[in-house]
C-alpha positions as CSV (number, residue, x, y, z in Angstrom):
1,X,0.0,-0.1,0.0
2,X,2.7,2.4,1.0
3,X,4.5,1.6,-2.6
4,X,1.5,2.2,-4.4
5,X,1.0,5.4,-3.0
6,X,4.5,6.4,-3.9
7,X,4.0,5.2,-7.2
8,X,0.5,7.3,-7.7
9,X,2.5,10.4,-6.3
10,X,5.3,10.0,-8.5
11,X,3.1,9.4,-11.5
12,X,1.2,12.6,-10.9
13,X,4.4,14.6,-10.5
14,X,5.6,13.3,-13.8
15,X,2.6,14.6,-15.7
16,X,3.2,17.8,-14.0
17,X,6.7,17.9,-15.4
18,X,5.7,16.9,-18.6
19,X,3.0,19.8,-18.9
20,X,5.8,22.2,-17.8
21,X,8.0,21.2,-20.9
22,X,11.4,21.7,-19.3
23,X,14.8,20.9,-20.9
24,X,14.7,17.3,-21.7
25,X,17.4,16.5,-19.3
26,X,15.8,18.0,-16.3
27,X,12.7,16.4,-16.9
28,X,14.5,12.8,-17.5
29,X,16.5,13.7,-14.1
30,X,13.5,14.3,-11.9
31,X,11.6,11.1,-13.4
32,X,14.4,8.9,-12.2
33,X,14.7,10.5,-8.9
34,X,11.0,10.4,-8.2
35,X,10.8,6.9,-9.3
36,X,14.2,5.4,-7.9
37,X,14.1,7.0,-4.4
38,X,10.7,6.0,-2.8
39,X,9.3,9.3,-0.9
40,X,12.8,10.8,-0.3
41,X,12.7,11.8,-4.2
42,X,9.2,13.3,-3.7
43,X,10.2,15.3,-0.8
44,X,13.4,16.6,-2.6
45,X,10.8,17.4,-5.7
46,X,8.6,19.6,-3.6
47,X,11.7,21.3,-2.0
48,X,13.6,22.1,-5.2
49,X,11.8,20.9,-8.2
50,X,9.5,23.7,-8.8
51,X,11.0,26.9,-10.2
52,X,8.3,29.0,-8.3
53,X,8.1,32.0,-5.8
54,X,4.2,31.6,-5.7
55,X,2.0,32.2,-8.5
56,X,0.5,35.2,-7.1
57,X,3.9,37.3,-7.1
58,X,4.6,35.8,-10.5
59,X,1.5,37.6,-11.6
60,X,1.7,40.9,-9.7
61,X,5.5,41.3,-10.3
62,X,5.0,42.8,-13.7
63,X,2.2,44.9,-12.5
64,X,4.1,46.2,-9.7
65,X,7.2,47.0,-12.0
66,X,5.1,48.7,-14.4
67,X,3.8,50.9,-11.8
68,X,6.9,52.2,-10.4
69,X,8.1,52.5,-14.3
70,X,5.4,55.0,-14.6
71,X,6.2,56.8,-11.5
72,X,9.7,57.3,-12.5
73,X,8.6,58.2,-16.0
74,X,10.8,55.5,-17.8
75,X,7.6,53.5,-19.3
76,X,8.5,55.0,-22.7
77,X,11.7,55.0,-24.6
78,X,10.9,57.9,-26.6
79,X,13.0,56.0,-29.5
80,X,16.2,55.4,-27.4
81,X,16.9,52.1,-28.8
82,X,17.3,53.7,-32.2
83,X,19.8,56.0,-31.4
84,X,22.1,53.1,-30.1
85,X,25.5,52.8,-31.9
86,X,25.4,49.2,-32.3
87,X,24.5,46.5,-34.7
88,X,20.8,45.7,-35.8
89,X,21.0,42.7,-33.8
90,X,21.9,44.2,-30.5
91,X,19.6,47.0,-31.2
92,X,16.7,44.4,-31.6
93,X,17.8,42.7,-28.5
94,X,17.7,45.7,-26.5
95,X,14.1,46.4,-27.7
96,X,13.1,42.6,-26.7
97,X,14.3,43.5,-23.2
98,X,12.0,46.4,-22.9
99,X,9.2,44.5,-24.3
100,X,9.2,41.8,-21.8
101,X,10.6,43.9,-18.8
102,X,9.7,47.3,-19.4
103,X,13.3,48.7,-19.0
104,X,14.2,50.8,-21.9
105,X,17.5,52.0,-23.0
106,X,18.2,55.2,-21.0
107,X,21.1,57.8,-22.4
108,X,22.8,60.5,-20.5
109,X,24.4,58.3,-17.8
110,X,27.6,58.5,-16.4
111,X,29.4,55.6,-15.2
112,X,32.3,55.2,-12.9
113,X,34.3,51.6,-12.7
114,X,35.3,50.6,-9.0
115,X,37.4,47.8,-8.6
116,X,39.0,48.1,-4.9
117,X,36.9,46.9,-2.1
118,X,38.0,49.8,0.3
119,X,37.3,52.5,-2.4
120,X,33.7,50.9,-3.1
121,X,33.0,51.0,0.6
122,X,34.8,54.8,1.2
123,X,32.6,56.1,-1.7
124,X,29.5,54.3,-0.7
125,X,29.8,55.8,3.1
126,X,30.6,59.2,1.5
127,X,27.4,59.0,-0.8
128,X,25.2,58.0,2.2
129,X,26.3,60.7,4.4
130,X,25.7,63.2,1.6
131,X,22.1,62.0,1.0
132,X,19.2,63.9,1.9
133,X,16.2,62.0,1.1
134,X,16.4,58.1,0.6
135,X,19.0,55.5,0.6
136,X,17.8,52.0,-0.5
137,X,20.3,49.1,-0.2
138,X,19.6,45.7,-1.4
139,X,22.4,42.9,-1.1
140,X,22.4,39.1,-1.2
141,X,25.4,38.9,1.7
142,X,25.6,41.9,4.1
143,X,28.3,41.2,6.9
144,X,28.6,43.7,9.3
145,X,32.5,43.2,10.0
146,X,35.8,45.2,9.2
147,X,35.2,48.1,7.1
148,X,31.6,47.4,6.4
149,X,30.8,48.6,10.1
150,X,31.5,52.0,8.3
151,X,28.6,51.6,6.2
152,X,26.6,50.7,9.0
153,X,27.6,53.9,10.9
154,X,26.7,55.9,7.9
155,X,23.2,54.4,7.6
156,X,22.6,55.1,11.6
157,X,23.7,58.9,10.8
158,X,21.4,59.2,7.7
159,X,18.6,58.0,9.4
160,X,18.9,60.1,12.6
161,X,19.0,63.3,10.3
162,X,15.8,62.2,8.7
163,X,16.8,60.3,5.6
164,X,14.5,57.4,4.8
165,X,17.2,54.4,4.7
166,X,16.1,50.9,3.7
167,X,18.2,47.9,3.8
168,X,17.0,44.7,1.9
169,X,19.2,41.6,2.7
170,X,18.6,38.0,1.5
171,X,17.6,36.3,4.4
172,X,19.9,33.2,3.9
173,X,23.0,35.0,2.6
174,X,22.7,37.7,5.3
175,X,22.5,35.4,8.3
176,X,25.7,37.1,9.7
177,X,23.6,40.4,9.7
178,X,20.5,39.1,11.1
179,X,22.2,37.3,14.0
180,X,24.2,40.3,14.8
181,X,23.8,43.1,17.4
182,X,23.9,45.6,14.3
183,X,20.2,44.5,13.4
184,X,19.1,46.0,16.4
185,X,21.2,49.0,16.2
186,X,20.2,49.8,12.8
187,X,16.4,49.5,13.7
188,X,16.9,51.6,16.8
189,X,18.0,54.4,14.6
190,X,15.3,54.1,12.3
191,X,16.9,52.1,9.5
192,X,14.4,49.8,7.9
193,X,16.1,46.4,7.6
194,X,14.1,43.7,6.1
195,X,14.9,39.9,5.3
196,X,14.3,39.1,1.6
197,X,13.0,35.8,0.7
198,X,12.7,34.4,4.2
199,X,13.3,30.7,4.4
200,X,11.6,28.4,6.6
201,X,9.6,25.2,6.8
202,X,6.2,26.4,6.4
203,X,7.1,28.7,3.6
204,X,8.5,25.6,1.8
205,X,5.1,24.2,1.2
206,X,4.1,27.1,-1.0
207,X,7.6,28.3,-2.6
208,X,10.9,26.9,-3.2
209,X,13.0,27.2,-0.2
210,X,16.6,27.6,-2.2
211,X,15.6,30.8,-4.2
212,X,17.8,33.6,-3.2
213,X,17.8,37.3,-3.9
214,X,21.3,37.7,-5.3
215,X,21.1,41.4,-6.3
216,X,23.3,43.9,-5.4
217,X,22.0,47.5,-5.9
218,X,22.3,50.7,-4.3
219,X,19.9,53.8,-5.1
220,X,20.6,57.3,-2.9
221,X,18.2,60.2,-3.5
222,X,17.6,58.6,-6.9
223,X,20.6,60.4,-8.0
224,X,23.5,57.9,-7.4
225,X,23.4,54.2,-7.9
226,X,25.8,51.3,-7.6
227,X,25.4,48.0,-9.5
228,X,27.8,44.9,-9.6
229,X,29.1,42.0,-8.1
230,X,30.3,43.2,-4.7
231,X,28.3,42.1,-1.8
232,X,28.5,44.2,1.5
233,X,31.3,42.3,2.9
234,X,34.8,43.2,3.6
235,X,37.2,40.8,1.8
236,X,39.8,40.7,4.1
237,X,37.4,38.6,6.7
238,X,35.0,37.3,4.5
239,X,35.1,33.5,3.9
240,X,38.8,33.4,4.9
241,X,38.4,29.5,6.2
242,X,37.8,28.5,2.5
243,X,41.5,28.9,1.8
244,X,40.6,30.7,-1.6
245,X,42.0,34.2,-0.9
246,X,40.3,37.5,-0.8
247,X,37.3,38.0,-3.0
248,X,37.8,40.1,-6.0
249,X,34.9,42.2,-7.3
250,X,33.6,45.2,-9.5
251,X,31.1,48.0,-8.7
252,X,29.9,50.3,-11.2
253,X,28.9,53.9,-9.4
254,X,26.0,55.4,-11.5
255,X,24.6,58.7,-12.3
256,X,21.7,59.4,-14.6
257,X,18.3,58.2,-15.4
258,X,19.5,54.7,-15.2
259,X,19.3,55.3,-11.3
260,X,15.6,55.5,-12.0
261,X,15.7,51.8,-13.0
262,X,17.4,50.8,-10.0
263,X,14.6,52.3,-8.0
264,X,12.0,50.4,-9.6
265,X,13.9,47.2,-8.9
266,X,14.5,48.0,-5.3
267,X,10.8,49.2,-4.7
268,X,9.2,46.1,-6.5
269,X,11.2,43.8,-4.1
270,X,10.9,46.0,-1.2
271,X,7.2,45.9,-1.3
272,X,6.9,42.1,-1.7
273,X,9.2,41.4,1.1
274,X,7.2,44.0,3.5
275,X,3.8,44.2,2.1
276,X,3.5,40.6,1.0
277,X,1.1,39.6,-1.9
278,X,-1.9,41.5,-1.0
279,X,-0.7,44.5,-2.6
280,X,-2.9,47.5,-3.3
281,X,-2.3,50.9,-4.9
282,X,-2.2,52.6,-1.6
283,X,0.6,50.1,-0.6
284,X,2.6,51.0,-3.7
285,X,2.2,54.5,-3.3
286,X,3.6,54.6,0.2
287,X,7.2,54.8,-0.9
288,X,8.6,58.0,-1.9
289,X,9.5,58.4,-5.7
290,X,9.8,62.4,-6.2
291,X,13.3,63.5,-7.4
292,X,14.2,66.3,-9.5
293,X,17.1,65.9,-11.9
294,X,18.2,69.0,-13.3
295,X,20.6,68.0,-15.7
296,X,22.2,65.1,-17.7
297,X,25.2,63.7,-16.1
298,X,27.0,61.9,-19.0
299,X,26.4,60.1,-22.5
300,X,26.5,56.5,-21.6
301,X,23.7,54.4,-23.2
302,X,22.6,51.8,-20.4
303,X,19.9,49.4,-20.0
304,X,18.8,47.4,-16.9
305,X,17.9,43.8,-17.0
306,X,16.4,42.4,-13.8
307,X,16.0,38.5,-14.1
308,X,14.5,35.6,-11.8
309,X,11.8,33.3,-11.4
310,X,9.3,36.3,-10.7
311,X,9.3,36.6,-14.5
312,X,8.1,33.9,-17.0
313,X,11.0,33.8,-19.2
314,X,14.8,33.3,-18.7
315,X,15.5,37.1,-20.1
316,X,19.2,37.0,-18.9
317,X,19.9,33.7,-20.4
318,X,18.1,34.5,-23.7
319,X,20.4,37.7,-23.9
320,X,23.7,35.8,-23.3
321,X,23.1,33.5,-25.6
322,X,21.6,35.7,-28.2
323,X,24.8,38.3,-27.6
324,X,27.1,35.2,-28.2
325,X,25.5,34.3,-31.6
326,X,25.3,37.8,-32.7
327,X,29.3,38.5,-31.6
328,X,31.3,39.1,-34.7
329,X,35.0,39.8,-33.4
330,X,35.4,38.9,-29.4
331,X,33.5,37.1,-26.6
332,X,35.0,37.5,-23.3
333,X,33.4,36.2,-20.1
334,X,34.4,36.6,-16.5
335,X,32.7,34.4,-13.9
336,X,33.7,32.9,-10.8
337,X,31.0,30.1,-11.3
338,X,30.8,28.4,-14.8
339,X,28.4,25.6,-15.4
340,X,27.2,26.2,-18.8
341,X,24.1,24.4,-20.2
342,X,24.0,22.8,-23.6
343,X,22.8,25.9,-25.4
344,X,25.4,28.0,-23.9
345,X,28.1,25.8,-24.7
346,X,26.9,25.4,-28.3
347,X,26.7,29.1,-28.5
348,X,30.4,29.5,-27.4
349,X,31.8,26.7,-29.8
350,X,29.7,28.1,-32.7
351,X,31.3,31.6,-32.2
352,X,34.9,30.0,-32.0
353,X,34.0,28.2,-35.4
354,X,32.9,31.4,-37.3
355,X,36.4,33.0,-36.2
356,X,35.2,34.9,-33.1
357,X,37.9,34.9,-30.3
358,X,36.3,33.6,-27.4
359,X,38.0,33.5,-23.9
360,X,36.7,32.5,-20.5
361,X,38.2,33.6,-17.2
362,X,37.6,31.6,-14.1
363,X,39.1,31.7,-10.6
364,X,41.5,28.7,-10.1
365,X,39.6,27.8,-6.6
366,X,36.0,28.7,-5.7
367,X,34.2,28.3,-2.3
368,X,32.4,25.2,-3.4
369,X,33.7,22.0,-4.5
370,X,30.7,20.8,-6.2
371,X,30.2,23.7,-8.0
372,X,34.1,23.6,-9.2
373,X,34.0,20.1,-10.3
374,X,30.7,20.7,-12.2
375,X,32.3,23.6,-14.1
376,X,35.5,21.7,-14.6
377,X,33.6,18.9,-16.5
378,X,33.0,21.1,-19.6
379,X,36.5,22.2,-19.8
380,X,37.6,19.5,-22.1
381,X,35.1,20.2,-24.6
382,X,35.7,24.0,-24.8
383,X,39.7,23.4,-24.9
384,X,38.9,20.9,-27.8
385,X,36.8,23.8,-29.7
386,X,40.1,26.0,-29.1
387,X,38.6,28.2,-26.7
388,X,40.7,30.0,-24.3
389,X,40.3,29.2,-20.7
390,X,42.2,31.3,-18.1
391,X,42.3,30.6,-14.2
392,X,42.9,33.5,-12.0
393,X,45.3,33.0,-8.9
394,X,45.0,36.0,-7.1
395,X,42.0,35.3,-4.8
396,X,38.5,34.3,-5.8
397,X,37.6,36.4,-8.9
398,X,34.0,37.2,-8.3
399,X,33.3,39.8,-10.8
400,X,30.5,38.7,-13.5
401,X,30.8,40.3,-16.9
402,X,30.6,39.7,-20.5
403,X,32.4,41.4,-23.2
404,X,31.0,41.5,-26.5
405,X,33.3,43.2,-29.6
406,X,34.1,46.8,-29.0
407,X,30.9,48.2,-27.9
408,X,28.9,46.1,-25.6
409,X,29.3,45.1,-22.1
410,X,27.4,43.0,-19.4
411,X,28.3,43.4,-15.6
412,X,26.0,42.6,-12.6
413,X,25.1,39.6,-10.4
414,X,24.7,36.8,-12.7
415,X,26.9,33.7,-12.9
416,X,27.2,31.4,-16.1
417,X,25.2,28.7,-14.5
418,X,21.4,27.3,-14.2
419,X,21.0,29.0,-10.8
420,X,21.8,32.2,-11.8
421,X,19.7,32.0,-15.3
422,X,16.6,30.4,-13.7
423,X,16.3,30.4,-9.7
424,X,18.2,33.7,-8.2
425,X,16.7,37.2,-8.5
426,X,19.5,38.6,-10.5
427,X,20.3,42.3,-11.7
428,X,22.3,42.8,-14.9
429,X,23.6,46.1,-16.6
430,X,24.0,46.3,-20.0
431,X,26.2,48.8,-21.4
432,X,26.4,49.9,-25.3
433,X,29.2,52.2,-25.2
434,X,32.7,51.8,-26.8
435,X,34.5,53.9,-24.2
436,X,33.0,51.7,-21.3
437,X,33.9,48.5,-23.2
438,X,37.6,49.8,-23.4
439,X,37.6,50.3,-19.6
440,X,36.1,46.8,-18.9
441,X,38.8,45.6,-21.5
442,X,41.8,46.9,-19.5
443,X,40.2,45.5,-16.3
444,X,40.1,42.4,-18.2
445,X,44.0,42.5,-19.2
446,X,44.7,43.2,-15.2
447,X,43.0,40.0,-14.2
448,X,44.8,38.3,-17.2
449,X,48.1,39.3,-15.8
450,X,47.3,37.2,-12.5
451,X,46.0,34.1,-14.6
452,X,47.6,30.9,-16.0
453,X,46.1,29.4,-19.4
454,X,44.8,26.1,-19.1
455,X,46.1,23.7,-22.0
456,X,44.3,20.8,-23.5
457,X,47.3,18.6,-23.0
458,X,47.3,19.5,-19.1
459,X,43.9,19.0,-18.8
460,X,43.5,15.7,-20.3
461,X,46.2,14.4,-18.0
462,X,44.1,14.6,-14.9
463,X,43.2,11.3,-13.1
464,X,40.3,9.2,-14.3
465,X,38.7,9.5,-10.9
466,X,38.6,13.2,-11.1
467,X,37.1,13.2,-14.4
468,X,34.4,10.7,-13.1
469,X,33.6,13.1,-10.1
470,X,33.2,16.2,-12.4
471,X,30.8,14.2,-14.6
472,X,28.7,13.0,-11.9
473,X,28.3,16.2,-10.0
474,X,27.6,17.9,-13.4
475,X,24.6,15.8,-13.5
476,X,23.1,17.7,-10.8
477,X,23.4,21.0,-12.5
478,X,20.1,20.8,-14.4
479,X,18.3,20.0,-11.2
480,X,19.5,22.8,-9.1
């Protein structure tokens, strides 16, 4: 009887998988788990098998974003995509992003690239100290230790002088913050600290418990913004027990209309994590949105691309693959976690075959042995295709960017893996600018100075057991 009940449930979930039309490998993987591991397989499916944040949030997220896009006046591009100095393919891709997400290309922005953790934190403290109206911060990891305490102090000062300070931190990633004395101190000073995507047993009944808010964004007075890969941590202390060295990151400090797009993303995430799913127009209007902007600060064309399971399609996966197919000269990928699916792998190999220079920069060691082994399982295939793989030696290179030809750059929170493409709330900034692309290329050269190339001969010489381990762990990638 017990076994028959398991079969009935497994069959029902199999039909659900078939109706979802997932990748064939993912569907087959779950079917095998459901039938091969009685009840435990069913338990894991309910925890991790459904890419959902709740149907109600999925349906309401577009409405909430659209509301703030109208409030910030970015719901109409005014022909901005047509002014881009890029190929027709990238112009069409930018219009596709706008159609699906509501975030159009914005011109007249200023971008400053920051690559030193101390400078990032110092500039952030200075900007918070100069704030007069609002400070919005949203991070996956907030660890109030070392130089990060200066940011906490700045938030306390800002709140006490009347600035509306909101800190949205992922519940799982920012455990250190929620367990620290800083949580009470910030709240006592008037800083609104909220847990994003809280995890728990009861919540796992209605949504996946491994979904993460992986975004890193800051919007101050709707005049200054930050986007990049940098968590609110001090690399001198963060995960030093992992023996991977200090984390190496990048942040863009932004001025211009692109900051309005950051405000939209923050406000939408903040609403869902504070009000919940029963959102009315009054709740939406409670957040301040008035912000005069007198002059255009720069000339860089930027577009924001949020992604995650709250959006029906994987826009970021679609963009990365399309960008690689549209490349004519070069594709450079920098990422700490590189576990490409079949489509991304095919795009990279096809680009190399048509004469595009393709290179990938990854850290030599990362903080997850499972992720590293899964990543390394694809190295042989890429090396055989004459794709260059460089391994960074001076710490854990956590920067995530894609450079296409000489005009298009992508930077943000997205890793080249299934989790970033489908499960996490992510945030990507796309720049259509030759000058910024040159700056990013110079950063790439600085990274390459600390890299060692991986050769096909060297890689094929590794032990057979290691190859088996890599291939076994790679099987878990489509199921994450």
